[in-house]
C-alpha positions as a printed Julia matrix, in Angstrom:
616×3 Matrix{Float64}:
   9.38   15.2     1.14
   8.03   16.36    4.47
   4.43   17.38    4.98
   3.34   20.86    6.13
  -0.09   21.99    7.25
  -1.1    25.28    8.85
  -4.33   26.97    9.89
  -5.54   30.44   10.81
  -9.15   30.99   11.69
 -11.79   30.85   14.38
 -11.78   27.12   15.03
  -9.73   24.97   17.37
  -6.58   24.45   15.29
  -5.4    21.07   16.65
  -8.1    18.87   15.09
  -7.55   20.58   11.72
  -3.78   20.26   11.96
  -3.85   16.61   13.04
  -6.35   15.69   10.35
  -4.13   17.43    7.81
  -1.01   15.64    9.01
  -2.72   12.27    8.63
  -3.5    13.11    5.0
   0.1    14.24    4.44
   1.8    11.42    6.31
   2.61    9.64    3.04
   5.19   12.43    2.53
   7.17   11.38    5.6
   6.59    9.67    8.9
   9.83    9.79   10.87
   8.42   12.31   13.36
   5.65   14.86   13.7
   4.97   18.06   15.59
   2.62   21.0    16.04
   3.01   24.58   17.3
   0.36   27.11   18.32
   0.26   30.41   20.18
  -1.36   30.0    23.61
  -1.32   32.71   26.31
   1.35   34.7    24.47
   3.69   31.71   24.28
   4.49   29.3    21.52
   3.31   25.87   22.64
   5.09   23.02   20.83
   4.35   19.32   20.99
   6.37   16.86   18.93
   7.11   13.17   18.9
   9.33   10.71   17.06
   7.38    8.22   14.96
   4.05    8.59   13.24
   1.28   11.12   13.6
  -0.66    8.85   15.94
   2.11    9.31   18.53
   1.74   13.07   18.28
  -2.04   12.84   18.48
  -1.81   10.8    21.66
   0.54   13.34   23.23
  -1.7    16.28   22.33
  -4.82   14.58   23.62
  -3.1    14.02   26.96
  -2.39   17.73   27.36
  -4.92   19.91   29.15
  -3.96   22.8    26.91
  -5.15   20.9    23.84
  -8.69   21.95   24.72
  -7.84   25.6    24.14
  -5.2    25.82   21.44
  -6.51   28.88   19.66
  -7.07   29.44   15.97
  -3.47   29.72   14.75
  -1.1    26.8    14.35
   1.48   25.04   12.2
   2.28   21.34   11.94
   4.77   19.04   10.24
   5.39   15.38    9.49
   9.04   14.67    8.74
  11.12   12.64    6.33
  14.63   13.01    7.73
  17.41   14.6     5.66
  19.78   16.21    8.18
  19.73   14.75   11.65
  18.37   11.5    13.01
  14.61   10.9    13.03
  14.06   11.6    16.72
  12.05   13.99   18.86
  14.86   16.54   19.14
  15.03   16.93   15.38
  11.29   16.94   14.81
   9.63   20.16   13.6
   8.46   22.79   14.5
  11.7    24.5    15.54
  12.12   27.6    17.71
  14.56   30.45   17.48
  16.71   31.26   20.52
  14.31   33.95   21.79
  11.44   31.43   21.67
   9.38   34.0    19.85
   9.51   32.49   16.38
   8.55   28.98   15.27
   8.95   27.41   11.84
   8.16   24.25    9.87
  10.17   23.44    6.76
  10.2    21.08    3.79
  13.39   21.02    1.74
  17.14   21.26    2.27
  19.18   24.33    3.21
  22.4    23.61    1.32
  24.5    26.37    2.88
  23.4    25.64    6.43
  26.97   25.04    7.64
  28.43   28.55    7.0
  25.2    30.14    8.29
  25.4    27.99   11.41
  29.02   29.07   11.99
  28.01   32.72   11.58
  25.14   32.39   14.06
  27.31   30.59   16.6
  29.71   33.51   16.39
  26.72   35.64   17.49
  26.19   33.39   20.53
  23.24   31.48   19.06
  22.85   28.05   20.61
  21.38   25.2    18.56
  19.07   22.55   19.99
  18.88   20.12   17.04
  21.01   18.58   14.29
  18.76   19.8    11.46
  19.46   22.23    8.65
  15.99   23.69    9.32
  16.93   25.15   12.7
  19.52   27.31   10.95
  16.7    29.04    9.06
  14.5    29.79   12.08
  17.53   30.99   14.04
  18.52   33.27   11.15
  15.02   34.77   11.03
  15.2    35.25   14.79
  18.64   36.87   14.52
  17.38   39.51   12.1
  14.14   40.09   13.98
  15.63   40.38   17.45
  18.14   43.01   16.36
  15.12   45.32   16.21
  15.9    46.82   12.81
  13.53   44.67   10.73
   9.89   43.74   11.27
   8.66   40.16   11.12
   8.0    40.04    7.39
  11.27   41.81    6.58
  13.18   39.35    8.78
  11.72   36.36    6.98
  12.55   37.9     3.63
  16.11   38.76    4.71
  16.75   35.21    5.91
  15.34   33.59    2.78
  17.5    35.78    0.58
  20.58   34.34    2.3
  19.83   30.62    2.04
  20.62   28.28   -0.82
  18.58   25.19   -1.55
  14.9    24.34   -1.42
  12.27   25.37    1.05
   8.59   25.39    1.78
   8.07   27.11    5.14
   5.41   28.48    7.45
   6.47   30.8    10.29
   4.76   32.12   13.47
   5.82   34.94   15.79
   4.29   35.53   19.24
   4.63   39.29   18.72
   2.17   38.92   15.82
  -0.47   36.49   17.13
  -2.77   36.99   14.15
  -0.07   36.64   11.51
   1.36   33.68    9.59
   3.93   33.78    6.8
   4.46   31.03    4.22
   7.06   30.91    1.44
   8.39   28.45   -1.11
  11.28   27.76   -3.4
  11.54   24.29   -4.89
   9.12   22.75   -2.37
   5.38   22.98   -2.96
   2.92   25.02   -0.89
  -0.78   25.58   -1.44
  -2.95   28.26    0.2
  -6.64   27.54    0.78
  -9.01   30.45    1.34
 -12.37   30.55    3.07
 -14.22   33.47    4.65
 -12.3    34.23    7.84
 -10.08   31.14    7.5
  -6.8    30.24    5.82
  -5.27   26.82    5.26
  -1.76   25.95    4.07
  -0.6    22.53    2.9
   2.22   20.84    1.03
  -0.54   19.73   -1.32
  -4.3    20.1    -1.45
  -5.12   16.94    0.53
  -5.4    18.63    3.97
  -7.33   21.54    2.49
 -10.09   20.13    0.25
 -12.32   19.15    3.18
 -12.64   22.83    4.1
 -12.42   24.81    0.87
 -12.0    24.48   -2.89
 -10.61   28.02   -3.26
  -6.9    27.52   -3.84
  -3.8    29.56   -4.61
  -0.68   27.69   -5.74
   2.46   29.49   -4.63
   5.27   29.69   -7.16
   8.98   29.74   -6.41
  10.18   32.87   -4.57
   6.64   33.77   -3.5
   5.4    34.29    0.04
   1.91   34.46    1.49
   1.52   36.98    4.3
  -1.66   36.26    6.26
  -2.72   38.83    8.84
  -6.06   38.96   10.64
  -8.71   38.36    7.95
  -6.61   39.3     4.96
  -3.76   37.92    2.9
  -1.22   39.17    0.38
   1.0    37.27   -2.03
   4.39   38.92   -2.21
   7.85   38.4    -3.68
  10.6    36.93   -1.54
  13.07   39.16   -3.36
  11.26   42.52   -3.01
   8.52   43.97   -0.85
   5.98   44.03   -3.66
   2.54   42.48   -3.94
   1.98   39.96   -6.73
  -1.29   39.41   -8.56
  -2.5    35.84   -8.03
  -5.48   33.99   -9.38
  -7.65   32.03   -6.97
  -8.45   28.67   -8.54
 -11.42   26.46   -7.81
 -10.55   22.78   -7.57
 -12.76   19.72   -7.73
 -11.25   16.82   -5.81
 -12.89   13.7    -4.42
 -12.71   13.46   -0.66
 -13.27    9.7    -0.72
  -9.8     9.29   -2.23
  -8.57    9.62    1.35
 -10.77    6.8     2.7
  -9.61    3.16    2.58
 -13.22    1.96    2.39
 -13.43   -1.82    2.72
  -9.68   -2.28    2.24
  -7.08   -2.69    4.98
  -4.46   -0.68    3.07
  -4.55    2.18    0.58
  -2.22    0.22   -1.69
  -4.72   -2.64   -1.93
  -7.54   -0.17   -2.65
  -5.48    1.58   -5.31
  -4.61   -1.7    -7.04
  -8.33   -2.43   -7.33
  -9.1     1.1    -8.51
  -7.24    0.4   -11.75
 -10.48   -1.01  -13.14
 -11.71    2.59  -13.33
  -8.54    4.72  -13.29
  -7.32    3.45  -16.65
 -10.77    4.17  -18.09
 -10.68    7.69  -16.56
  -7.3     8.3   -18.18
  -8.7     7.21  -21.56
 -11.99    9.09  -21.24
 -12.69   11.62  -24.01
  -9.21   11.18  -25.43
 -10.01    9.23  -28.57
 -12.61    8.5   -31.15
 -12.71    5.57  -33.54
 -10.18    7.24  -35.87
  -7.81    9.39  -33.82
  -6.33   10.28  -30.44
  -7.44   13.5   -28.74
  -4.86   14.89  -26.31
  -6.11   18.45  -25.99
  -3.43   19.43  -23.49
  -0.84   19.1   -26.27
  -2.77   20.93  -29.0
  -0.98   24.28  -28.75
   2.42   22.68  -29.36
   1.45   19.68  -31.49
   3.0    20.99  -34.71
   6.35   21.32  -32.98
   5.94   17.95  -31.22
   5.2    15.99  -34.37
   8.18   17.51  -36.2
  10.62   16.87  -33.34
  13.85   15.14  -34.31
  14.49   13.66  -30.88
  12.5    12.77  -27.78
  13.78   12.49  -24.22
  11.75   10.95  -21.43
  12.87   11.86  -17.93
  11.49   10.62  -14.61
  12.37    8.89  -11.33
  11.5     5.52   -9.81
   8.28    3.95  -11.01
   7.68    6.81  -13.46
  11.04    6.01  -15.08
   9.85    2.45  -15.68
   6.74    3.89  -17.35
   9.11    5.95  -19.51
  10.9     2.78  -20.7
   7.57    1.37  -21.85
   6.81    4.7   -23.52
  10.12    4.58  -25.39
   9.28    1.13  -26.77
   5.81    2.23  -27.88
   6.88    5.56  -29.44
   9.75    4.0   -31.37
   7.57    1.06  -32.44
   4.58    3.15  -33.56
   6.08    6.48  -34.66
   9.65    5.58  -35.66
  11.17    8.43  -33.61
  14.31    7.86  -31.49
  13.65    8.15  -27.75
  16.14    8.44  -24.91
  15.03    7.63  -21.36
  17.04    9.13  -18.53
  16.74    9.33  -14.78
  15.88   12.92  -13.95
  18.64   13.01  -11.33
  21.19   12.24  -14.08
  19.55   14.18  -16.91
  20.15   17.51  -15.22
  23.92   16.84  -15.06
  24.45   14.92  -18.29
  25.56   16.55  -21.51
  22.18   16.17  -23.17
  21.98   17.43  -26.75
  18.81   19.51  -27.0
  17.36   22.41  -28.98
  13.94   23.65  -30.09
  13.56   20.49  -32.22
  13.71   18.32  -29.09
  10.73   17.11  -27.05
  11.29   16.34  -23.35
   8.54   14.35  -21.63
   8.67   14.61  -17.84
   6.67   12.02  -15.9
   5.75   12.42  -12.23
   2.89   11.15  -10.09
   3.0    14.05   -7.64
   4.27   16.7    -9.99
   6.65   17.88   -7.27
   9.68   15.59   -7.65
  12.69   17.86   -7.24
  14.97   16.09   -9.74
  12.24   16.0   -12.38
  11.56   19.71  -11.94
  15.28   20.43  -12.31
  15.31   18.37  -15.52
  12.35   20.4   -16.84
  14.14   23.64  -16.03
  17.2    22.48  -17.96
  15.11   21.45  -20.96
  13.27   24.78  -20.94
  16.62   26.61  -20.87
  17.61   24.75  -24.05
  14.37   25.73  -25.77
  12.99   22.18  -25.87
   9.26   21.47  -25.99
   8.51   20.2   -22.48
   5.54   17.91  -21.87
   4.32   16.96  -18.41
   2.56   13.67  -17.67
   1.3    14.16  -14.15
  -1.48   13.1   -11.81
  -1.95   16.35   -9.88
  -3.51   19.39  -11.59
  -1.88   22.59  -10.45
   1.37   20.83   -9.49
   4.77   22.29  -10.31
   5.26   19.9   -13.24
   1.92   21.04  -14.67
   2.93   24.68  -14.34
   6.57   24.43  -15.44
   6.11   22.38  -18.62
   4.85   24.0   -21.81
   2.02   21.5   -22.23
   0.9    18.2   -20.8
  -1.6    15.47  -20.01
  -3.11   14.65  -16.63
  -3.54   10.99  -15.78
  -6.82   11.44  -13.87
  -6.32    8.51  -11.54
  -7.2    10.36   -8.34
  -5.11   10.86   -5.23
  -2.62    8.06   -4.7
  -1.82    7.66   -1.02
   0.08    4.37   -0.84
   3.78    5.22   -1.03
   4.4     2.41   -3.52
   2.82    3.64   -6.75
   0.29    1.36   -8.47
  -2.59    3.03  -10.27
  -0.44    6.01  -11.25
   1.95    3.69  -13.12
  -0.71    2.06  -15.28
  -2.26    5.48  -15.92
   1.14    6.82  -17.05
   1.69    3.99  -19.52
  -1.86    4.5   -20.8
  -1.08    8.15  -21.59
   2.21    7.16  -23.24
   0.38    4.55  -25.32
  -2.04    7.19  -26.57
   0.8     9.67  -27.17
   2.63    7.09  -29.28
  -0.53    6.44  -31.31
  -1.18   10.15  -31.86
   2.4    10.71  -32.98
   2.2     7.71  -35.32
  -1.0     9.09  -36.83
   0.57   12.52  -37.4
   3.72   11.04  -38.95
   1.73    8.52  -41.06
   3.75    5.6   -39.69
   0.65    3.51  -38.91
  -2.13    2.5   -41.29
  -5.64    3.79  -40.67
  -6.96    0.27  -40.24
  -4.37   -0.54  -37.58
  -5.07    2.77  -35.84
  -8.78    1.95  -35.72
  -7.92   -1.43  -34.25
  -5.92    0.22  -31.45
  -8.71    2.72  -30.79
 -11.63    0.31  -30.96
 -13.65    1.57  -27.98
 -15.95   -1.44  -28.21
 -13.03   -3.49  -26.85
 -12.84   -1.56  -23.6
 -15.57   -3.56  -21.78
 -13.48   -6.63  -22.52
 -10.34   -4.98  -21.13
 -12.24   -4.05  -17.97
 -13.39   -7.65  -17.72
  -9.78   -8.82  -18.12
  -8.6    -6.58  -15.26
 -11.43   -7.81  -13.05
 -10.48  -11.37  -13.94
  -6.92  -10.78  -12.68
  -8.21   -9.18   -9.48
 -10.38  -12.24   -8.86
  -7.18  -14.29   -8.73
  -6.19  -12.59   -5.48
  -6.54  -15.68   -3.33
  -4.27  -17.79   -5.53
  -1.73  -14.95   -5.86
  -1.8   -14.52   -2.08
  -1.12  -18.23   -1.6
   1.91  -18.07   -3.91
   3.16  -14.9    -2.2
   2.97  -16.49    1.25
   4.96  -19.44   -0.08
   7.9   -17.15   -0.92
   7.67  -14.6     1.91
  10.93  -15.77    3.52
  13.03  -15.6     0.36
  15.99  -13.24    0.64
  16.44  -12.52   -3.08
  14.33  -12.48   -6.25
  15.03  -12.18   -9.96
  12.34  -10.63  -12.19
  12.79  -11.37  -15.88
  11.03  -10.17  -19.02
  11.72   -9.15  -22.62
  10.66   -6.24  -24.82
   7.75   -4.3   -23.34
   7.86   -6.58  -20.32
  11.43   -5.87  -19.27
  10.29   -2.56  -17.66
   7.43   -4.53  -16.08
  10.07   -6.8   -14.53
  11.92   -3.74  -13.21
   8.69   -2.36  -11.74
   7.77   -5.7   -10.17
  11.18   -5.92   -8.5
  10.91   -2.34   -7.27
   7.48   -2.96   -5.72
   8.82   -5.96   -3.82
  11.82   -4.01   -2.54
   9.76   -1.0    -1.52
   7.18   -2.68    0.66
   8.63   -6.05    1.75
  12.33   -5.09    2.05
  13.35   -8.17    0.05
  16.23   -7.67   -2.35
  15.03   -8.04   -5.94
  16.52   -7.36   -9.37
  14.78   -6.81  -12.68
  16.62   -7.92  -15.83
  16.04   -8.56  -19.52
  15.55  -12.32  -19.46
  18.51  -13.12  -21.7
  20.85  -10.85  -19.73
  20.6   -12.94  -16.6
  23.22  -15.24  -18.21
  25.66  -12.32  -17.95
  26.07  -12.32  -14.21
  22.83  -12.76  -12.21
  22.6   -16.47  -12.96
  25.51  -16.9   -10.53
  23.02  -16.12   -7.75
  20.58  -18.85   -8.71
  20.15  -21.82   -6.41
  17.29  -23.92   -5.05
  16.22  -21.17   -2.68
  15.96  -18.34   -5.18
  12.59  -17.47   -6.77
  12.68  -16.26  -10.37
   9.64  -14.43  -11.72
   9.23  -14.69  -15.5
   6.8   -12.51  -17.48
   5.91  -14.59  -20.55
   3.41  -13.31  -23.13
   2.68  -15.47  -26.16
   4.52  -13.17  -28.57
   7.64  -13.2   -30.75
   9.88  -13.5   -27.67
   8.08  -16.6   -26.38
  10.46  -19.32  -27.63
  13.53  -17.4   -26.47
  12.21  -16.8   -22.97
  11.34  -20.51  -22.69
  15.06  -21.18  -23.18
  15.87  -18.66  -20.44
  13.47  -20.45  -18.09
  15.15  -23.77  -18.88
  18.52  -22.25  -17.97
  17.21  -21.3   -14.52
  15.4   -24.6   -14.11
  18.53  -26.6   -14.78
  20.14  -24.81  -11.84
  17.22  -25.72   -9.55
  15.93  -22.16   -9.26
  12.27  -21.71   -8.31
  10.16  -20.63  -11.28
   7.13  -18.33  -11.05
   5.52  -17.6   -14.42
   2.98  -14.93  -15.39
   1.58  -15.7   -18.83
  -1.37  -15.59  -21.2
  -0.28  -18.87  -22.82
  -2.09  -22.14  -22.18
   0.89  -24.19  -23.4
   1.63  -27.3   -21.38
   5.38  -26.61  -21.53
   4.97  -23.63  -19.17
   2.93  -25.65  -16.69
   5.68  -28.27  -16.66
   8.42  -25.68  -16.14
   6.67  -23.57  -13.51
   6.71  -24.17   -9.78
   3.87  -21.64   -9.74
   1.95  -20.3   -12.72
  -0.4   -17.3   -12.85
  -2.57  -17.23  -15.96
  -4.01  -13.96  -17.27
  -6.54  -13.54  -20.11
  -5.34  -13.54  -23.71
  -5.31   -9.92  -24.83
  -3.33   -7.26  -26.72
   0.38   -6.6   -26.11
  -0.47   -3.36  -24.31
  -3.11   -4.86  -22.07
  -0.87   -7.8   -21.22
   1.61   -5.28  -19.79
  -1.19   -3.86  -17.62
  -2.41   -7.29  -16.48
   1.09   -8.56  -15.67
   1.77   -5.34  -13.74
  -1.36   -5.8   -11.62
  -0.37   -9.41  -10.85
   3.06   -8.22   -9.67
   1.51   -5.45   -7.58
  -0.73   -7.97   -5.84
   2.17  -10.4    -5.38
   4.31   -7.73   -3.71
   1.4    -6.58   -1.58
   0.66  -10.06   -0.23
   4.34  -10.81    0.42
   4.58   -7.6     2.47
   1.36   -8.35    4.37
   2.57  -11.88    5.14
   5.83  -10.44    6.51
   3.94   -7.93    8.66
   5.4    -4.9     6.9
   3.83   -1.44    6.9
   2.54   -1.55    3.35
   1.33    2.03    2.96
   4.25    3.63    4.77
   7.37    1.53    4.16
  10.49    2.45    6.08
  12.78    5.21    4.8
  10.46    6.14    1.91
   8.14    9.01    1.16
   5.59    9.49   -1.6
   6.78   12.79   -2.95
  10.55   13.3    -3.18
  10.89   17.07   -3.05
  14.59   17.13   -2.19
  17.59   16.15   -4.3
């Protein structure tokens, strides 16, 4: 959840650390801090609020001009303790020799805290993190263990998740990083080392990367490094990987917000996801090849995910069952790990995650692996934990998504699920060859691109409608079939970035409770394709209309009846069922965006949220 960046090298560390924090701020922005070793003392600067507050404080310090080449930094999403300066990282041990930044949760912090208090340790914050740095300090200051041994001893006694980087003034050329359940990446360059919660703060400096696995620690000393086990003092062989990542993903370009940029990028990101994955007759998902025989013979499929990815899973369920005639269960990852799920080696579990680091999703994967299921990852980040922990998978190729509210990752996920459903249907012979060719007709793609561009050109009219409803306190989003998950996703987007309460429902289900909320002040967003559900959803609209509810309709139908019923109507091009889902989603993304902008909300960094949820 939190963001960690660290540097060891010959350069001034503060500019590198601050630049890295800005790239990681989507992971948390309650507070930020930095620590470096200056004149044999640990110098710490931290501030409540966003990284810009920290940057201002550092720039006002005379010492910032000579910070040295060793430092750690952190941007926080609060778990234990209020989001204030006292609780900001980095934290110090009682001797003020050791400093630490941490992402994760120490679950047994309370008994450890009681033990340390019995040893006369005084705590300065309300965080679980301080327990860990104080425990390291306790072992080290007894004089029986060296720095590395003290870190290892402390980590062996904590329960929960951690990604940490630790400094010690007695070892001014040494930095130790370790992880369990929270991601850490080590970047290597001649004479320089970079550590980040993901690759974003690193790629500007080096493409030579090592991904730390659980219970691994990186010990960096002078111009060398070793990857070791947290459990034993043994070196571990590790492959250095070369990554290729676009730096311009981290630039807003002509757009005011990353979210707005990422909505527009869907013109190309969907195409990138499709690229080289089909020909005119079949789907090519090479990442699944090794396990495809087992996948196609599976008797049951689970899809597990959180948030927006869960909504993508609901669309995937509809497509897989429709095309391949295989039963699919969709479960929140946070519930899947505790439910009595019936799985064996004839079960496929598809885990969906934008970041590939969502703690609940990783726990669900671990459970599925324990049962012998075939685990498939659908993920946007190569080298992520989801990519490494699943048996096979597909990357969505949509580039780095910085806006906390997911947009392009969602449409990329449903694109992969669409292709998966088609491939499974082809293998199981549940779809005719002619229909398969129709789905895979690559000559249609220029038209689909044109359709997306057509929706994006409607920005001004969508903005006008959004501004009209910016002061509403509640919304209902209503759809049927494939578009019920779209309604859920539209409601979630509005909640995330505008802080307006919104509910997504199957259109007919609103009669079973939510209709009691409807009055003249309540906007109701209907997603209305011209398909087999059309006549039924018209009746649902009439039911809302008769109760004076405001009607917003997104449709591909030119029927006059909809124009008469709608207070506001957004028309999208006539297209396939799948592409209508994409077009309606983009409309709802733009609508939410413009509502939030009109309300003056922080679109890219909405309150209380973080991009990557790496804690339970």
